[in-house]
N, CA and C atoms as a LAMMPS dump frame, in Angstrom:
ITEM: TIMESTEP
0
ITEM: NUMBER OF ATOMS
411
ITEM: BOX BOUNDS ff ff ff
-5.0000000000000000e+02 5.0000000000000000e+02
-5.0000000000000000e+02 5.0000000000000000e+02
-5.0000000000000000e+02 5.0000000000000000e+02
ITEM: ATOMS id mol type element x y z
1 1 1 N 388.409 364.095 460.747
2 1 2 C 388.179 365.301 460.709
3 1 3 C 388.102 366.217 462.276
4 2 1 N 388.546 366.689 462.795
5 2 2 C 389.085 367.341 463.925
6 2 3 C 387.981 368.388 463.931
7 3 1 N 387.642 368.926 465.441
8 3 2 C 386.625 369.848 465.799
9 3 3 C 386.221 370.718 464.736
10 4 1 N 387.839 371.515 464.699
11 4 2 C 387.818 372.73 464.218
12 4 3 C 387.467 372.827 462.413
13 5 1 N 387.99 371.782 461.756
14 5 2 C 387.535 371.447 460.286
15 5 3 C 385.8 370.618 460.532
16 6 1 N 385.384 370.042 461.475
17 6 2 C 384.166 369.861 461.453
18 6 3 C 383.326 371.219 461.472
19 7 1 N 383.571 372.073 462.107
20 7 2 C 382.861 373.036 462.304
21 7 3 C 382.68 374.144 461.551
22 8 1 N 384.005 374.339 460.66
23 8 2 C 383.959 374.933 459.582
24 8 3 C 383.331 374.087 458.349
25 9 1 N 383.473 372.96 458.147
26 9 2 C 382.502 372.378 457.094
27 9 3 C 380.811 372.471 457.655
28 10 1 N 380.549 372.555 458.71
29 10 2 C 379.085 372.499 458.884
30 10 3 C 378.877 374.04 458.885
31 11 1 N 379.532 375.101 458.581
32 11 2 C 379.59 376.58 458.445
33 11 3 C 379.642 376.664 457.133
34 12 1 N 380.41 375.643 456.499
35 12 2 C 380.34 376 455.021
36 12 3 C 379.163 375.375 454.327
37 13 1 N 378.782 374.318 454.708
38 13 2 C 377.579 373.879 454.025
39 13 3 C 376.329 374.693 454.568
40 14 1 N 376.372 375.142 455.899
41 14 2 C 375.239 375.987 456.123
42 14 3 C 374.724 377.134 455.509
43 15 1 N 376.121 377.609 454.867
44 15 2 C 376.013 379.121 454.064
45 15 3 C 375.7 378.672 452.25
46 16 1 N 375.379 377.25 452.065
47 16 2 C 375.021 377.12 450.88
48 16 3 C 373.833 377.429 450.774
49 17 1 N 373.327 377.59 449.316
50 17 2 C 371.9 377.41 449.053
51 17 3 C 371.398 376.51 448.905
52 18 1 N 370.011 376.328 449.672
53 18 2 C 369.598 374.817 449.398
54 18 3 C 368.087 374.837 449.05
55 19 1 N 367.74 373.947 448.265
56 19 2 C 366.583 374.054 447.8
57 19 3 C 365.484 374.193 449.197
58 20 1 N 364.099 374.306 448.798
59 20 2 C 362.98 374.395 450.059
60 20 3 C 362.797 372.975 450.752
61 21 1 N 362.991 371.704 450.112
62 21 2 C 362.572 370.565 450.662
63 21 3 C 363.827 370.051 451.703
64 22 1 N 365.078 370.644 451.616
65 22 2 C 366.33 370.355 452.377
66 22 3 C 365.576 370.183 453.881
67 23 1 N 366.117 369.147 454.361
68 23 2 C 365.726 369.033 455.698
69 23 3 C 366.967 369.526 456.379
70 24 1 N 366.334 369.865 457.943
71 24 2 C 367.239 370.494 458.989
72 24 3 C 368.504 369.726 458.852
73 25 1 N 369.638 370.161 458.839
74 25 2 C 371.198 369.611 459.422
75 25 3 C 371.189 368.209 460.214
76 26 1 N 370.483 368.538 461.341
77 26 2 C 370.362 367.793 462.292
78 26 3 C 369.878 366.126 462.152
79 27 1 N 369.092 366.141 461.099
80 27 2 C 368.43 365.034 460.659
81 27 3 C 369.327 363.665 459.927
82 28 1 N 370.081 364.234 459.144
83 28 2 C 371.205 363.806 458.379
84 28 3 C 371.61 362.317 459.487
85 29 1 N 372.214 362.917 460.431
86 29 2 C 373.074 361.889 461.376
87 29 3 C 372.057 360.649 462.111
88 30 1 N 371.177 361.056 462.758
89 30 2 C 370.033 360.068 463.025
90 30 3 C 369.655 358.993 461.64
91 31 1 N 369.347 359.708 460.796
92 31 2 C 369.015 358.605 459.43
93 31 3 C 369.978 357.955 459.221
94 32 1 N 370.815 358.616 458.886
95 32 2 C 372.123 357.577 458.682
96 32 3 C 372.993 356.512 459.385
97 33 1 N 372.448 357.012 460.547
98 33 2 C 373.079 355.966 461.789
99 33 3 C 371.901 354.648 461.617
100 34 1 N 370.72 354.826 461.283
101 34 2 C 369.942 353.849 461.125
102 34 3 C 370.306 353.112 459.727
103 35 1 N 370.704 353.801 458.881
104 35 2 C 370.981 353.629 457.388
105 35 3 C 371.964 352.421 457.712
106 36 1 N 373.41 353.038 458.426
107 36 2 C 374.351 351.754 458.361
108 36 3 C 374.116 350.839 459.012
109 37 1 N 373.275 350.73 460.067
110 37 2 C 372.777 349.642 460.415
111 37 3 C 372.525 348.356 459.83
112 38 1 N 371.526 348.893 458.836
113 38 2 C 371.07 348.187 457.682
114 38 3 C 371.975 347.916 456.742
115 39 1 N 372.608 348.239 456.383
116 39 2 C 373.873 348.206 455.287
117 39 3 C 374.976 347.381 456.307
118 40 1 N 375.202 347.175 457.286
119 40 2 C 376.303 346.317 457.874
120 40 3 C 375.418 345.078 457.954
121 41 1 N 373.994 345.019 458.55
122 41 2 C 373.29 343.646 458.532
123 41 3 C 373.237 342.775 457.259
124 42 1 N 372.566 343.715 456.275
125 42 2 C 372.498 343.19 454.915
126 42 3 C 373.728 343.077 454.13
127 43 1 N 374.575 343.825 453.747
128 43 2 C 375.702 343.64 453.333
129 43 3 C 376.709 342.89 454.165
130 44 1 N 376.845 342.572 455.101
131 44 2 C 377.525 341.638 456.209
132 44 3 C 377.187 340.366 456.199
133 45 1 N 375.483 340.101 455.534
134 45 2 C 374.979 338.969 455.323
135 45 3 C 375.476 338.392 453.837
136 46 1 N 375.19 339.181 452.874
137 46 2 C 376.18 338.863 451.633
138 46 3 C 377.175 338.477 451.543
139 47 1 N 378.459 339.196 452.117
140 47 2 C 379.836 338.812 452.364
141 47 3 C 380.1 337.759 453.128
142 48 1 N 379.115 337.203 453.92
143 48 2 C 379.027 335.879 454.723
144 48 3 C 378.917 334.889 453.484
145 49 1 N 377.923 335.293 453.06
146 49 2 C 377.54 334.181 451.884
147 49 3 C 378.507 334.21 450.654
148 50 1 N 379.069 334.777 450.249
149 50 2 C 380.026 334.895 449.654
150 50 3 C 381.38 334.012 450.176
151 51 1 N 381.564 334.509 451.252
152 51 2 C 382.918 333.515 451.553
153 51 3 C 382.821 332.125 452.215
154 52 1 N 381.502 331.702 452.474
155 52 2 C 380.975 330.325 452.708
156 52 3 C 381.158 329.587 451.365
157 53 1 N 381.085 330.301 450.072
158 53 2 C 380.944 329.972 448.649
159 53 3 C 379.259 329.821 448.245
160 54 1 N 378.715 330.255 449.368
161 54 2 C 376.966 330.139 448.913
162 54 3 C 376.449 331.098 447.721
163 55 1 N 377.363 332.043 447.576
164 55 2 C 376.951 332.851 446.563
165 55 3 C 378.26 333.495 446.047
166 56 1 N 378.162 333.678 444.444
167 56 2 C 379.329 334.236 443.599
168 56 3 C 379.814 335.695 444.196
169 57 1 N 380.931 335.82 443.824
170 57 2 C 381.277 336.877 444.266
171 57 3 C 380.712 338.116 443.502
172 58 1 N 380.171 337.553 442.393
173 58 2 C 379.557 338.808 441.211
174 58 3 C 378.503 339.163 441.649
175 59 1 N 377.801 338.751 442.912
176 59 2 C 376.598 338.746 443.592
177 59 3 C 376.933 339.871 444.731
178 60 1 N 378.278 340.015 444.951
179 60 2 C 378.617 340.91 446.176
180 60 3 C 379.295 342.333 445.817
181 61 1 N 380.168 341.983 444.614
182 61 2 C 380.391 343.114 443.615
183 61 3 C 379.82 344.617 443.85
184 62 1 N 378.547 344.638 443.486
185 62 2 C 377.784 346.139 443.319
186 62 3 C 377.438 346.408 445.057
187 63 1 N 377.951 345.69 445.905
188 63 2 C 377.718 346.14 447.461
189 63 3 C 378.904 346.426 447.741
190 64 1 N 380.176 345.992 447.372
191 64 2 C 381.282 346.627 447.354
192 64 3 C 381.585 348.246 447.148
193 65 1 N 381.033 348.494 445.853
194 65 2 C 381.348 349.38 444.948
195 65 3 C 380.207 350.374 445.722
196 66 1 N 378.903 350.017 446.112
197 66 2 C 377.79 350.843 446.58
198 66 3 C 379.063 351.518 448.039
199 67 1 N 379.471 350.615 448.89
200 67 2 C 379.942 350.828 449.906
201 67 3 C 381.12 351.917 449.965
202 68 1 N 381.998 351.897 448.754
203 68 2 C 383.076 352.424 448.216
204 68 3 C 382.212 354.164 448.182
205 69 1 N 381.387 354.287 447.287
206 69 2 C 380.805 355.223 446.723
207 69 3 C 380.171 356.159 448.186
208 70 1 N 379.825 355.478 448.863
209 70 2 C 378.93 355.576 449.965
210 70 3 C 379.82 356.305 451.04
211 71 1 N 381.152 355.771 451.511
212 71 2 C 381.632 356.257 452.218
213 71 3 C 383.129 357.42 451.749
214 72 1 N 382.893 357.598 450.451
215 72 2 C 383.545 358.566 449.678
216 72 3 C 382.514 359.904 449.849
217 73 1 N 381.728 359.868 449.705
218 73 2 C 380.712 361.348 449.972
219 73 3 C 381.12 362.379 451.01
220 74 1 N 381.168 361.841 452.102
221 74 2 C 381.653 363.084 453.506
222 74 3 C 382.902 363.551 452.751
223 75 1 N 383.549 363.237 452.392
224 75 2 C 385.108 363.379 452.109
225 75 3 C 385.294 364.179 450.598
226 76 1 N 384.485 363.81 449.678
227 76 2 C 384.062 365.017 448.684
228 76 3 C 383.191 366.057 448.935
229 77 1 N 382.186 366.017 450.08
230 77 2 C 381.525 367.079 450.098
231 77 3 C 382.056 368.001 451.108
232 78 1 N 382.248 367.466 452.114
233 78 2 C 382.975 368.319 453.305
234 78 3 C 384.324 368.487 453.336
235 79 1 N 384.878 367.402 452.954
236 79 2 C 386.599 367.342 452.772
237 79 3 C 387.202 368.431 451.629
238 80 1 N 386.922 368.341 450.491
239 80 2 C 387.046 368.722 449.204
240 80 3 C 385.942 370.152 449.005
241 81 1 N 385.025 369.913 449.582
242 81 2 C 383.938 370.617 449.595
243 81 3 C 383.604 370.875 447.949
244 82 1 N 383.751 369.788 447.638
245 82 2 C 382.947 369.763 445.743
246 82 3 C 381.657 369.441 445.972
247 83 1 N 381.135 370.572 445.678
248 83 2 C 379.67 369.726 445.444
249 83 3 C 379.262 368.86 443.833
250 84 1 N 380.046 369.185 443.05
251 84 2 C 380.17 368.54 441.714
252 84 3 C 380.697 367.04 442.002
253 85 1 N 381.819 367.078 442.83
254 85 2 C 382.014 365.448 443.192
255 85 3 C 381.418 364.573 443.885
256 86 1 N 380.557 365.562 444.752
257 86 2 C 379.707 365.127 445.743
258 86 3 C 378.735 364.639 444.855
259 87 1 N 377.703 365.293 443.922
260 87 2 C 377.079 364.938 442.982
261 87 3 C 377.396 363.661 442.2
262 88 1 N 378.302 363.923 441.604
263 88 2 C 378.705 362.316 440.835
264 88 3 C 378.879 361.274 441.693
265 89 1 N 379.254 361.267 442.853
266 89 2 C 379.444 359.947 443.942
267 89 3 C 378.147 359.795 444.257
268 90 1 N 377.388 360.522 444.484
269 90 2 C 375.975 360.077 444.864
270 90 3 C 374.978 359.568 444.055
271 91 1 N 375.1 359.581 442.717
272 91 2 C 374.695 359.069 441.841
273 91 3 C 375.01 357.542 441.34
274 92 1 N 376.408 357.547 441.87
275 92 2 C 376.878 356.375 441.784
276 92 3 C 376.64 355.511 442.937
277 93 1 N 376.558 356.314 444.048
278 93 2 C 375.903 355.326 445.236
279 93 3 C 374.502 354.721 444.928
280 94 1 N 373.681 355.701 444.257
281 94 2 C 372.362 355.122 443.924
282 94 3 C 371.812 353.921 443.097
283 95 1 N 373.026 354.25 441.873
284 95 2 C 373.472 353.556 440.785
285 95 3 C 373.27 351.605 441.237
286 96 1 N 374.759 351.931 442.351
287 96 2 C 375.361 350.843 442.556
288 96 3 C 374.369 350.192 443.583
289 97 1 N 373.539 350.664 444.615
290 97 2 C 372.561 350.463 445.457
291 97 3 C 371.485 349.639 444.429
292 98 1 N 371.09 350.419 443.408
293 98 2 C 369.845 349.401 442.646
294 98 3 C 370.413 348.608 442.039
295 99 1 N 371.753 348.422 441.583
296 99 2 C 372.267 347.305 441.036
297 99 3 C 372.474 346.198 442.059
298 100 1 N 373.061 346.472 443.08
299 100 2 C 372.93 345.671 444.314
300 100 3 C 371.864 344.963 444.39
301 101 1 N 370.283 345.887 444.73
302 101 2 C 369.432 345.069 445.45
303 101 3 C 368.639 344.546 444.08
304 102 1 N 368.911 344.653 442.806
305 102 2 C 368.89 343.723 441.44
306 102 3 C 369.284 342.559 441.484
307 103 1 N 370.71 342.328 441.838
308 103 2 C 371.427 341.42 441.88
309 103 3 C 371.197 340.298 443.149
310 104 1 N 370.833 340.795 444.373
311 104 2 C 370.553 339.95 445.214
312 104 3 C 369.329 339.336 445.66
313 105 1 N 368.209 340.24 444.723
314 105 2 C 366.778 339.947 444.778
315 105 3 C 366.688 338.163 444.269
316 106 1 N 367.074 337.592 443.35
317 106 2 C 366.607 336.454 443.598
318 106 3 C 367.355 335.342 444.312
319 107 1 N 368.101 335.463 444.96
320 107 2 C 368.921 334.696 445.995
321 107 3 C 368.785 335.015 447.355
322 108 1 N 368.461 336.238 447.883
323 108 2 C 367.856 336.641 448.72
324 108 3 C 367.339 337.915 448.976
325 109 1 N 365.793 337.659 448.895
326 109 2 C 364.782 338.968 448.678
327 109 3 C 365.173 339.643 449.742
328 110 1 N 365.437 339.125 451.172
329 110 2 C 365.021 339.993 452.19
330 110 3 C 366.16 340.943 452.181
331 111 1 N 367.432 340.754 451.706
332 111 2 C 368.373 341.956 451.621
333 111 3 C 368.14 343.187 450.802
334 112 1 N 367.194 342.721 449.578
335 112 2 C 366.753 343.567 449.143
336 112 3 C 365.748 344.795 449.48
337 113 1 N 365.081 343.873 450.005
338 113 2 C 363.86 344.316 450.907
339 113 3 C 364.147 345.317 451.916
340 114 1 N 364.93 344.756 453.185
341 114 2 C 365.797 345.882 454.037
342 114 3 C 366.298 347.25 453.654
343 115 1 N 366.632 346.954 452.361
344 115 2 C 367.053 348.339 451.616
345 115 3 C 366.698 349.351 450.965
346 116 1 N 365.044 349.118 450.992
347 116 2 C 364.43 349.842 450.1
348 116 3 C 364.367 351.196 450.989
349 117 1 N 364.404 351.529 452.445
350 117 2 C 364.72 352.506 453.167
351 117 3 C 365.981 353.471 452.875
352 118 1 N 366.926 352.853 452.401
353 118 2 C 368.312 353.23 452.099
354 118 3 C 367.955 353.402 450.612
355 119 1 N 367.517 353.004 449.638
356 119 2 C 367.028 353.581 448.567
357 119 3 C 366.582 354.281 448.382
358 120 1 N 365.242 354.815 449.116
359 120 2 C 364.56 356.098 449.099
360 120 3 C 365.42 357.302 449.846
361 121 1 N 365.926 357.144 451.003
362 121 2 C 367.097 357.743 451.234
363 121 3 C 368.012 358.573 450.147
364 122 1 N 368.668 357.463 449.714
365 122 2 C 369.812 358.02 448.529
366 122 3 C 369.023 358.738 447.513
367 123 1 N 367.821 358.174 447.119
368 123 2 C 367.004 358.953 446.031
369 123 3 C 366.659 360.153 446.69
370 124 1 N 366.54 360.512 447.368
371 124 2 C 365.977 361.878 448.16
372 124 3 C 367.366 362.512 448.025
373 125 1 N 368.339 361.877 449.026
374 125 2 C 369.674 362.524 449.055
375 125 3 C 370.596 362.838 447.614
376 126 1 N 370.039 362.115 446.313
377 126 2 C 370.41 362.562 445.339
378 126 3 C 369.899 363.667 444.316
379 127 1 N 368.49 363.736 444.684
380 127 2 C 367.866 364.982 444.294
381 127 3 C 368.329 366.361 445.065
382 128 1 N 368.482 366.17 446.336
383 128 2 C 368.924 367.019 447.121
384 128 3 C 370.057 367.309 446.504
385 129 1 N 371.255 366.739 446.396
386 129 2 C 372.545 367.119 446.171
387 129 3 C 372.761 367.821 444.703
388 130 1 N 372.291 366.972 444.088
389 130 2 C 371.998 367.723 442.625
390 130 3 C 371.567 369.069 442.442
391 131 1 N 370.639 369.427 443.563
392 131 2 C 370.004 370.744 443.565
393 131 3 C 370.883 371.78 444.406
394 132 1 N 371.438 371.124 445.323
395 132 2 C 372.567 372.032 446.2
396 132 3 C 373.399 372.526 445.068
397 133 1 N 373.801 371.243 444.397
398 133 2 C 375.246 371.768 443.219
399 133 3 C 374.61 372.775 441.949
400 134 1 N 373.258 372.806 441.743
401 134 2 C 372.901 373.365 440.795
402 134 3 C 372.917 374.858 441.377
403 135 1 N 372.379 375.08 442.668
404 135 2 C 372.203 376.329 443.254
405 135 3 C 373.549 377.029 443.292
406 136 1 N 374.288 376.283 443.663
407 136 2 C 375.339 377.03 444.098
408 136 3 C 376.868 377.06 442.777
409 137 1 N 376.233 376.897 441.882
410 137 2 C 377.158 376.586 440.632
411 137 3 C 377.741 377.958 440.109
């Protein structure tokens, strides 16, 4: 995304109606930066264990889906400027994260535990996105 597109996307998002609990826009960058570190470490660990054949691929599958949905949100929300598709995507991100955490729990509990912050943030982001979508229908 170039600067002009980023600016117009920020302006577009700023003009949307948002619920009273919407955090300031500047908060999203730092929060997601921390979450992406957690994702890299925990998901990376699971990938390495799958490649070493210490975990079956079926355990890694929800992590792959989660990453795809997670990375799809920005292009859907800000590229296409589609609140509806972003809402569908964030719900799928949340569901695949829960699936991943449940799937890994019996094998590597620490992976599920370190993703609790991610789960809380995505839960909040889901409520926020659904609210924004409803308010701007």
